[in-house]
Backbone of each chain as ProteinMPNN parsed JSONL, in Angstrom:
{"seq_chain_A": "MIAELIRSCCGLELLAVKYKGKNVSIENLHQGFTHIFESTFESTEGVAEYVAHPAHVEYANLFLANLEKVLVIDYKPTTVRV", "coords_chain_A": {"N_chain_A": [[11.393, -10.601, -17.272], [10.545, -8.664, -15.406], [9.953, -10.377, -13.283], [12.489, -11.343, -12.777], [13.797, -9.012, -11.979], [12.404, -8.476, -9.683], [13.168, -10.607, -8.101], [15.911, -10.064, -7.9], [15.849, -7.67, -6.585], [15.065, -8.443, -4.063], [17.166, -9.798, -3.18], [19.063, -8.035, -2.568], [20.635, -6.937, 0.157], [20.687, -4.471, 1.253], [18.257, -3.261, 0.66], [15.17, -2.318, 2.078], [12.911, -3.779, 1.946], [10.196, -5.479, 3.264], [7.908, -7.064, 2.993], [6.494, -8.741, 0.173], [4.273, -9.165, -2.628], [1.694, -10.394, -4.878], [-0.969, -8.711, -6.517], [-4.229, -9.661, -5.521], [-6.739, -8.769, -5.352], [-10.314, -8.751, -5.235], [-11.886, -6.693, -5.873], [-11.533, -5.227, -8.13], [-10.341, -2.71, -8.322], [-7.748, -2.112, -8.671], [-6.41, -0.783, -10.615], [-4.708, -1.702, -12.588], [-2.282, -2.199, -11.384], [0.086, -4.618, -10.281], [1.983, -5.759, -8.532], [3.222, -5.641, -5.177], [5.228, -3.988, -2.788], [6.299, -3.747, 0.464], [7.648, -1.751, 2.956], [9.198, -1.014, 6.101], [10.228, 1.63, 8.126], [12.256, 3.124, 10.705], [12.156, 5.834, 10.965], [11.395, 9.002, 9.319], [13.714, 10.079, 8.42], [15.185, 7.837, 7.995], [13.89, 6.773, 5.772], [14.545, 8.712, 3.879], [17.326, 8.437, 3.759], [17.499, 5.876, 2.714], [16.224, 6.21, 0.218], [18.046, 7.902, -1.02], [20.367, 6.428, -1.125], [23.132, 5.161, -2.952], [23.009, 2.484, -3.938], [20.304, 1.983, -3.897], [19.389, 3.938, -5.659], [20.601, 3.104, -8.031], [19.423, 0.576, -8.383], [16.715, 1.329, -8.471], [16.562, 2.918, -10.775], [17.023, 1.016, -12.794], [14.893, -0.728, -12.29], [12.559, 0.899, -12.486], [12.672, 1.625, -15.155], [11.736, -0.58, -16.378], [9.125, -0.879, -15.738], [5.622, -0.532, -16.267], [4.041, 1.25, -14.903], [4.248, 3.023, -11.787], [3.757, 3.422, -8.303], [4.397, 5.177, -5.434], [4.003, 5.388, -2.049], [4.432, 6.848, 1.07], [3.856, 6.65, 4.541], [3.153, 7.745, 7.886], [2.131, 5.504, 10.13], [-0.97, 5.65, 11.754], [-2.434, 4.025, 14.353], [-5.425, 2.348, 13.984], [-6.921, 0.211, 14.694], [-6.119, -2.624, 16.522]], "CA_chain_A": [[12.28, -9.5, -16.86], [10.033, -8.115, -14.143], [10.131, -11.406, -12.249], [13.914, -11.385, -12.466], [14.109, -7.791, -11.236], [11.823, -8.606, -8.348], [14.048, -11.509, -7.357], [17.184, -9.408, -7.595], [15.524, -6.656, -5.583], [14.941, -9.022, -2.735], [18.455, -10.339, -2.796], [19.878, -6.906, -2.119], [20.428, -6.802, 1.603], [20.461, -3.066, 1.6], [16.868, -2.855, 0.508], [14.417, -2.464, 3.315], [11.622, -4.408, 1.663], [9.831, -6.431, 4.315], [6.94, -7.978, 2.41], [6.135, -8.548, -1.223], [3.153, -10.005, -3.023], [0.987, -10.032, -6.107], [-2.34, -8.308, -6.27], [-5.274, -10.68, -5.644], [-7.994, -8.117, -4.955], [-11.525, -9.1, -5.99], [-12.705, -5.488, -6.033], [-11.257, -4.633, -9.439], [-9.975, -1.298, -8.165], [-6.278, -2.105, -8.57], [-5.928, 0.149, -11.652], [-3.647, -2.304, -13.394], [-1.07, -2.516, -10.604], [0.157, -6.075, -10.132], [2.9, -6.203, -7.474], [3.294, -4.761, -4.003], [6.383, -4.106, -1.902], [6.028, -2.963, 1.669], [8.828, -1.593, 3.807], [8.97, -0.266, 7.329], [11.424, 2.352, 8.589], [12.147, 3.662, 12.054], [11.965, 7.284, 10.946], [11.366, 9.59, 7.986], [15.117, 10.239, 8.026], [15.575, 6.525, 7.482], [13.356, 6.669, 4.41], [15.337, 9.611, 3.035], [18.637, 7.796, 3.573], [17.277, 4.729, 1.828], [15.925, 6.717, -1.129], [19.235, 8.546, -1.588], [21.516, 5.52, -1.139], [23.529, 4.832, -4.327], [22.542, 1.154, -4.357], [18.869, 2.112, -4.166], [19.249, 4.746, -6.876], [20.987, 2.255, -9.162], [18.387, -0.433, -8.578], [15.45, 1.987, -8.831], [16.641, 3.332, -12.18], [16.851, -0.185, -13.606], [13.555, -1.279, -12.056], [11.543, 1.818, -13.02], [12.743, 1.616, -16.618], [11.06, -1.781, -16.859], [7.757, -0.921, -15.229], [4.645, 0.251, -17.019], [3.724, 2.366, -14.014], [4.681, 2.808, -10.413], [3.144, 4.305, -7.31], [5.107, 5.097, -4.158], [3.371, 6.153, -0.981], [4.988, 6.667, 2.411], [2.994, 7.257, 5.562], [3.369, 7.426, 9.297], [0.878, 4.822, 10.462], [-1.743, 5.875, 12.959], [-3.147, 2.775, 14.607], [-6.868, 2.499, 14.062], [-7.463, -0.984, 15.361], [-5.047, -3.618, 16.616]], "C_chain_A": [[11.847, -8.911, -15.52], [10.263, -9.112, -13.011], [11.591, -11.469, -11.808], [14.326, -10.17, -11.62], [13.57, -7.875, -9.812], [12.69, -9.522, -7.502], [15.34, -10.8, -6.956], [16.994, -8.329, -6.542], [15.632, -7.258, -4.199], [16.221, -9.699, -2.283], [19.369, -9.249, -2.269], [19.645, -6.661, -0.632], [20.154, -5.372, 2.03], [18.991, -2.721, 1.619], [16.042, -3.229, 1.725], [13.09, -3.184, 3.108], [11.346, -5.539, 2.651], [8.878, -7.498, 3.774], [6.8, -7.695, 0.925], [4.959, -9.459, -1.536], [2.55, -9.534, -4.321], [-0.444, -9.654, -5.765], [-3.311, -9.461, -6.486], [-6.642, -10.088, -5.303], [-9.152, -8.518, -5.862], [-12.361, -7.862, -6.296], [-12.521, -4.79, -7.384], [-11.015, -3.123, -9.362], [-8.448, -1.158, -8.096], [-5.619, -1.284, -9.674], [-4.73, -0.403, -12.431], [-2.368, -2.611, -12.643], [-1.079, -4.0, -10.235], [1.003, -6.551, -8.943], [2.995, -5.153, -6.371], [4.582, -5.049, -3.237], [6.122, -3.204, -0.708], [7.266, -2.947, 2.549], [8.454, -0.784, 5.034], [10.29, 0.358, 7.764], [11.171, 2.916, 9.973], [11.794, 5.147, 12.054], [11.881, 7.78, 9.505], [12.787, 9.836, 7.488], [15.629, 8.923, 7.425], [15.086, 6.307, 6.063], [14.22, 7.49, 3.459], [16.723, 9.03, 2.749], [18.543, 6.665, 2.561], [17.086, 5.196, 0.39], [17.19, 7.253, -1.805], [20.429, 7.605, -1.719], [21.857, 5.101, -2.579], [23.012, 3.474, -4.81], [21.044, 1.18, -4.664], [18.647, 2.861, -5.469], [19.544, 3.893, -8.107], [19.898, 1.227, -9.452], [17.082, 0.194, -9.069], [15.457, 2.399, -10.292], [16.411, 2.148, -13.119], [15.416, -0.697, -13.52], [12.497, -0.399, -12.728], [11.507, 1.8, -14.544], [11.995, 0.426, -17.211], [9.621, -1.914, -16.373], [6.845, -0.074, -16.103], [4.219, 1.462, -16.2], [4.098, 2.003, -12.596], [3.99, 3.828, -9.517], [3.905, 4.1, -6.006], [4.405, 5.987, -3.152], [4.08, 5.825, 0.321], [4.013, 7.286, 3.394], [3.432, 6.843, 6.949], [2.089, 6.777, 9.784], [0.286, 5.261, 11.804], [-2.547, 4.597, 13.183], [-4.631, 3.055, 14.78], [-7.451, 1.385, 14.911], [-6.357, -2.035, 15.376], [-5.624, -5.028, 16.52]], "O_chain_A": [[12.663, -8.691, -14.625], [10.707, -8.744, -11.923], [11.891, -11.628, -10.624], [15.101, -10.293, -10.671], [14.2, -7.405, -8.864], [12.924, -9.251, -6.324], [15.803, -10.92, -5.822], [17.871, -8.1, -5.709], [16.211, -6.669, -3.286], [16.337, -10.122, -1.133], [20.353, -9.539, -1.588], [18.567, -6.224, -0.229], [19.484, -5.11, 3.028], [18.528, -1.978, 2.485], [16.197, -4.301, 2.311], [12.242, -3.196, 3.999], [12.168, -6.436, 2.839], [9.028, -8.684, 4.065], [6.965, -6.561, 0.476], [4.683, -10.408, -0.802], [2.839, -8.441, -4.808], [-1.048, -10.206, -4.845], [-3.24, -10.159, -7.497], [-7.585, -10.82, -5.003], [-9.005, -8.616, -7.08], [-13.423, -7.965, -6.91], [-13.269, -3.875, -7.728], [-11.437, -2.367, -10.237], [-7.931, -0.196, -7.527], [-4.401, -1.107, -9.67], [-3.858, 0.347, -12.87], [-1.456, -3.221, -13.201], [-2.126, -4.563, -9.917], [0.76, -7.633, -8.407], [2.864, -3.953, -6.608], [4.972, -6.203, -3.061], [5.767, -2.036, -0.863], [7.852, -3.988, 2.848], [7.522, 0.021, 5.013], [11.332, -0.298, 7.771], [10.029, 3.156, 10.366], [11.21, 5.658, 13.011], [12.252, 7.062, 8.576], [13.042, 9.809, 6.284], [16.406, 8.919, 6.47], [15.792, 5.722, 5.242], [14.581, 7.031, 2.375], [17.225, 9.126, 1.63], [19.389, 6.519, 1.679], [17.696, 4.662, -0.536], [17.381, 7.079, -3.009], [21.414, 7.958, -2.368], [20.963, 4.728, -3.339], [22.619, 3.337, -5.969], [20.572, 0.493, -5.569], [17.817, 2.466, -6.288], [18.822, 3.955, -9.102], [19.5, 1.028, -10.6], [16.426, -0.337, -9.965], [14.448, 2.242, -10.98], [15.695, 2.263, -14.113], [14.804, -1.052, -14.528], [11.64, -0.901, -13.455], [10.445, 1.942, -15.15], [11.66, 0.419, -18.396], [8.981, -2.945, -16.577], [7.249, 0.97, -16.615], [4.058, 2.56, -16.732], [4.245, 0.831, -12.251], [3.684, 4.945, -9.934], [4.04, 2.972, -5.532], [4.235, 7.186, -3.373], [4.303, 4.656, 0.637], [3.414, 8.325, 3.115], [3.993, 5.769, 7.165], [1.053, 7.439, 9.846], [0.954, 5.242, 12.838], [-3.261, 4.146, 12.288], [-5.04, 3.877, 15.6], [-8.346, 1.595, 15.729], [-5.733, -2.298, 14.348], [-4.879, -6.006, 16.579]]}, "seq_chain_B": "MIAELIRSCCGLELLAVKYKGKNVSIENLHQGFTHIFESTFESTEGVAEYVAHPAHVEYANLFLANLEKVLVIDYKPTTVRV", "coords_chain_B": {"N_chain_B": [[-15.005, 17.271, 3.982], [-13.884, 14.806, 3.12], [-12.125, 14.393, 5.248], [-13.96, 14.087, 7.295], [-15.286, 11.783, 6.488], [-13.203, 9.995, 6.663], [-12.763, 9.97, 9.389], [-15.237, 8.907, 10.226], [-15.135, 6.449, 9.047], [-13.242, 5.166, 10.606], [-14.464, 4.897, 12.931], [-16.251, 2.944, 12.689], [-16.73, -0.12, 13.885], [-16.859, -2.477, 12.58], [-15.214, -2.275, 10.378], [-12.083, -3.282, 9.118], [-9.836, -1.807, 9.212], [-6.531, -1.189, 10.026], [-4.293, 0.48, 10.136], [-3.867, 3.951, 9.391], [-2.988, 6.804, 7.358], [-1.379, 9.795, 6.073], [-0.031, 10.533, 2.871], [3.452, 11.064, 2.737], [5.559, 10.901, 1.102], [8.771, 11.548, -0.345], [9.477, 11.077, -2.878], [7.926, 11.777, -4.99], [6.27, 10.107, -6.489], [3.694, 9.482, -6.039], [1.433, 9.808, -7.474], [-0.714, 11.533, -7.076], [-2.254, 10.438, -5.069], [-3.389, 10.613, -1.691], [-4.106, 9.621, 0.842], [-3.818, 6.744, 2.96], [-4.965, 3.501, 3.767], [-4.615, 0.673, 5.68], [-5.18, -2.726, 6.018], [-5.398, -5.894, 7.681], [-6.025, -9.285, 7.154], [-7.063, -12.56, 8.179], [-7.419, -14.442, 6.224], [-8.084, -15.032, 2.698], [-10.743, -15.494, 2.375], [-11.746, -14.066, 4.469], [-11.309, -11.461, 3.593], [-13.082, -11.381, 1.444], [-15.536, -11.691, 2.767], [-15.584, -9.356, 4.239], [-15.576, -7.409, 2.174], [-18.054, -7.892, 1.039], [-19.831, -7.381, 3.057], [-22.793, -5.791, 4.229], [-22.527, -3.342, 5.704], [-20.01, -2.512, 4.976], [-20.341, -2.209, 2.228], [-22.217, -0.149, 2.153], [-20.806, 1.948, 3.384], [-18.597, 2.092, 1.655], [-19.751, 2.865, -0.764], [-20.593, 5.484, -0.181], [-18.148, 6.635, 0.493], [-16.489, 6.238, -1.802], [-17.849, 7.778, -3.648], [-17.062, 10.263, -2.994], [-14.431, 10.513, -3.525], [-11.63, 11.422, -5.51], [-10.032, 9.635, -6.829], [-9.295, 6.136, -6.507], [-7.488, 3.354, -5.236], [-7.24, -0.031, -4.845], [-5.524, -2.638, -3.449], [-4.922, -5.988, -2.78], [-2.929, -8.351, -1.113], [-1.146, -11.413, -0.525], [1.161, -11.5, 1.866], [4.536, -12.181, 1.305], [7.26, -12.82, 3.233], [10.106, -10.884, 3.06], [12.16, -9.78, 4.425], [12.824, -9.577, 7.822]], "CA_chain_B": [[-15.868, 16.095, 3.737], [-13.031, 13.623, 3.136], [-11.64, 14.212, 6.617], [-15.091, 13.588, 8.086], [-15.515, 10.395, 6.079], [-12.114, 9.182, 7.195], [-13.052, 9.786, 10.816], [-16.369, 8.0, 10.421], [-14.64, 5.129, 8.661], [-12.462, 4.535, 11.661], [-15.353, 4.676, 14.06], [-17.018, 1.733, 12.387], [-15.984, -1.269, 14.434], [-16.829, -3.558, 11.603], [-14.118, -2.118, 9.415], [-10.88, -3.972, 9.545], [-8.687, -0.928, 9.014], [-5.584, -1.309, 11.127], [-3.487, 1.698, 10.137], [-4.172, 4.972, 8.39], [-1.98, 7.847, 7.332], [-1.326, 10.645, 4.885], [1.207, 10.383, 2.115], [4.538, 12.009, 3.012], [6.704, 10.461, 0.299], [9.586, 12.593, -0.968], [9.89, 10.61, -4.202], [7.007, 12.345, -5.984], [5.713, 9.029, -7.317], [2.432, 9.092, -5.392], [0.386, 9.912, -8.504], [-1.866, 12.286, -6.592], [-2.931, 9.794, -3.928], [-3.095, 11.395, -0.487], [-4.387, 8.903, 2.086], [-3.587, 5.295, 2.926], [-5.593, 2.655, 4.788], [-4.032, -0.661, 5.592], [-5.905, -3.722, 6.809], [-4.848, -7.246, 7.651], [-7.041, -10.322, 7.333], [-6.518, -13.903, 8.412], [-7.557, -15.295, 5.038], [-8.738, -14.371, 1.559], [-12.185, -15.577, 2.637], [-12.035, -12.944, 5.362], [-11.383, -10.254, 2.76], [-14.327, -11.474, 0.669], [-16.646, -11.425, 3.704], [-15.516, -7.924, 4.549], [-15.968, -6.645, 0.989], [-19.473, -8.115, 0.758], [-20.669, -7.043, 4.214], [-23.654, -4.626, 3.957], [-22.008, -2.101, 6.297], [-18.879, -2.095, 4.149], [-20.882, -1.76, 0.935], [-22.853, 1.161, 2.373], [-19.751, 2.93, 3.621], [-17.763, 2.212, 0.456], [-20.482, 3.653, -1.765], [-20.529, 6.89, 0.239], [-16.75, 7.071, 0.48], [-16.002, 6.276, -3.184], [-18.52, 8.872, -4.353], [-16.424, 11.517, -2.602], [-12.997, 10.446, -3.811], [-11.246, 11.705, -6.893], [-9.622, 8.338, -7.357], [-9.062, 5.143, -5.467], [-6.718, 2.184, -5.648], [-7.324, -1.093, -3.841], [-4.684, -3.791, -3.745], [-4.823, -7.002, -1.732], [-1.862, -9.313, -1.409], [-0.69, -12.329, 0.516], [2.554, -11.074, 2.038], [5.692, -13.066, 1.425], [8.265, -12.095, 4.01], [11.388, -10.73, 2.379], [13.16, -9.443, 5.439], [12.098, -9.273, 9.068]], "C_chain_B": [[-15.038, 14.8, 3.796], [-12.548, 13.347, 4.564], [-12.732, 13.621, 7.496], [-15.356, 12.116, 7.768], [-14.424, 9.48, 6.631], [-12.327, 8.937, 8.681], [-14.176, 8.78, 11.02], [-15.987, 6.578, 10.05], [-14.049, 4.422, 9.855], [-13.276, 4.349, 12.927], [-16.163, 3.402, 13.881], [-16.24, 0.505, 12.86], [-15.877, -2.41, 13.452], [-15.581, -3.49, 10.735], [-12.818, -2.638, 9.983], [-9.642, -3.096, 9.437], [-7.803, -0.919, 10.252], [-4.733, -0.047, 11.265], [-4.038, 2.672, 9.112], [-3.069, 6.017, 8.427], [-2.064, 8.663, 6.057], [0.005, 10.448, 4.178], [2.214, 11.468, 2.479], [5.769, 11.673, 2.162], [7.432, 11.635, -0.348], [9.949, 12.228, -2.406], [9.027, 11.163, -5.338], [6.519, 11.295, -6.992], [4.362, 8.577, -6.758], [1.22, 9.274, -6.296], [-0.881, 10.604, -7.987], [-2.614, 11.644, -5.44], [-2.461, 10.445, -2.631], [-3.241, 10.623, 0.824], [-4.229, 7.398, 1.896], [-4.354, 4.635, 4.073], [-5.052, 1.249, 4.603], [-4.768, -1.602, 6.54], [-5.231, -5.071, 6.667], [-5.963, -8.242, 7.938], [-6.353, -11.67, 7.509], [-6.512, -14.748, 7.145], [-8.185, -14.501, 3.903], [-10.254, -14.452, 1.71], [-12.611, -14.418, 3.543], [-12.151, -11.632, 4.601], [-12.72, -10.239, 2.015], [-15.549, -11.184, 1.537], [-16.742, -9.934, 4.006], [-16.035, -7.085, 3.379], [-17.477, -6.733, 0.766], [-20.392, -7.674, 1.893], [-21.478, -5.767, 3.941], [-23.107, -3.308, 4.519], [-20.812, -1.586, 5.501], [-19.367, -1.538, 2.827], [-21.47, -0.357, 1.078], [-21.783, 2.242, 2.556], [-18.927, 3.171, 2.357], [-18.463, 3.056, -0.61], [-20.411, 5.148, -1.446], [-19.112, 7.433, 0.064], [-16.266, 7.249, -0.966], [-16.6, 7.448, -3.952], [-17.851, 10.214, -4.063], [-14.921, 11.538, -2.861], [-12.733, 10.771, -5.273], [-10.786, 10.423, -7.577], [-9.278, 7.409, -6.206], [-8.294, 3.972, -6.07], [-6.808, 1.171, -4.517], [-6.464, -2.259, -4.3], [-4.699, -4.72, -2.539], [-3.681, -7.926, -2.096], [-1.578, -10.203, -0.204], [0.778, -12.039, 0.723], [3.542, -12.231, 2.14], [6.756, -12.273, 2.163], [9.589, -12.078, 3.265], [12.484, -10.557, 3.417], [12.405, -9.038, 6.7], [12.841, -8.19, 9.846]], "O_chain_B": [[-15.436, 13.827, 4.437], [-12.564, 12.206, 5.023], [-12.468, 12.762, 8.337], [-15.616, 11.312, 8.663], [-14.686, 8.34, 7.014], [-12.101, 7.833, 9.175], [-14.084, 7.905, 11.88], [-16.457, 5.619, 10.663], [-14.31, 3.244, 10.096], [-12.823, 3.716, 13.881], [-16.696, 2.858, 14.848], [-15.211, 0.151, 12.285], [-14.935, -3.203, 13.486], [-14.977, -4.509, 10.402], [-12.502, -2.457, 11.159], [-8.52, -3.588, 9.558], [-8.263, -0.677, 11.368], [-4.486, 0.429, 12.373], [-4.604, 2.271, 8.095], [-2.312, 6.108, 9.394], [-2.727, 8.28, 5.093], [1.035, 10.224, 4.814], [1.872, 12.65, 2.525], [6.881, 12.107, 2.466], [6.813, 12.582, -0.831], [10.65, 12.983, -3.079], [9.373, 11.024, -6.511], [6.38, 11.571, -8.184], [3.938, 7.442, -6.973], [0.102, 8.928, -5.915], [-1.988, 10.287, -8.422], [-3.527, 12.256, -4.885], [-1.287, 10.786, -2.486], [-2.573, 10.94, 1.808], [-4.475, 6.86, 0.817], [-4.385, 5.143, 5.194], [-5.039, 0.713, 3.495], [-4.949, -1.298, 7.719], [-4.578, -5.354, 5.663], [-6.751, -8.052, 8.865], [-5.23, -11.887, 7.054], [-5.699, -15.662, 7.006], [-8.749, -13.428, 4.12], [-10.972, -13.577, 1.228], [-13.701, -13.865, 3.394], [-12.991, -10.792, 4.924], [-13.401, -9.215, 1.964], [-16.484, -10.513, 1.099], [-17.823, -9.344, 4.025], [-16.832, -6.167, 3.569], [-18.104, -5.758, 0.352], [-21.607, -7.601, 1.709], [-20.922, -4.773, 3.475], [-23.217, -2.269, 3.869], [-20.62, -0.378, 5.365], [-18.868, -0.516, 2.356], [-21.248, 0.511, 0.233], [-21.856, 3.313, 1.952], [-18.6, 4.311, 2.028], [-17.825, 3.869, -1.279], [-20.197, 5.971, -2.336], [-18.908, 8.537, -0.442], [-15.701, 8.287, -1.311], [-15.939, 8.041, -4.804], [-18.048, 11.183, -4.795], [-14.227, 12.473, -2.461], [-13.523, 10.431, -6.153], [-11.104, 10.164, -8.738], [-9.007, 7.844, -5.087], [-8.435, 3.651, -7.25], [-6.489, 1.481, -3.369], [-6.648, -2.797, -5.392], [-4.51, -4.279, -1.406], [-3.489, -8.247, -3.268], [-1.743, -9.811, 0.951], [1.58, -12.309, -0.171], [3.387, -13.134, 2.962], [7.108, -11.168, 1.75], [10.122, -13.122, 2.888], [13.577, -11.11, 3.3], [11.46, -8.251, 6.643], [12.398, -7.79, 10.923]]}, "name": "protein", "num_of_chains": 2, "seq": "MIAELIRSCCGLELLAVKYKGKNVSIENLHQGFTHIFESTFESTEGVAEYVAHPAHVEYANLFLANLEKVLVIDYKPTTVRVMIAELIRSCCGLELLAVKYKGKNVSIENLHQGFTHIFESTFESTEGVAEYVAHPAHVEYANLFLANLEKVLVIDYKPTTVRV"}
């Protein structure tokens, strides 16, 4: 079910997801999280539009209902090292 | 103390941290996490070298001791959308 939802997520052109992947960390600090989705937006307004978009809301409700836990973090990246 | 540790982290040339930032998500799904560090490596071997490096171990021990909680996830990014 999760695998299917992940596939359907990435078929939705609206969604801004740029990269996805499964956790492979050797540090054992992943706290049970297994999948990662990374998106990039031009602005915080862009994030807000995305979050509020009906297609996102519909997908998020379905996706979240099938997840054991979820963590969402947004940040404005400060470049430390290129 | 955390702010100081974050500054010192980014002064360490060894560290592979590329971007840093504070959580600004409006979704309230950040589970109390406040800061993000993002690094990119050429290979999983590169991650393992970094994790095992004495300077990383020393810094990580100091840093982790001052954090309420931490989450580390590594993933090989599959491009979903460019």
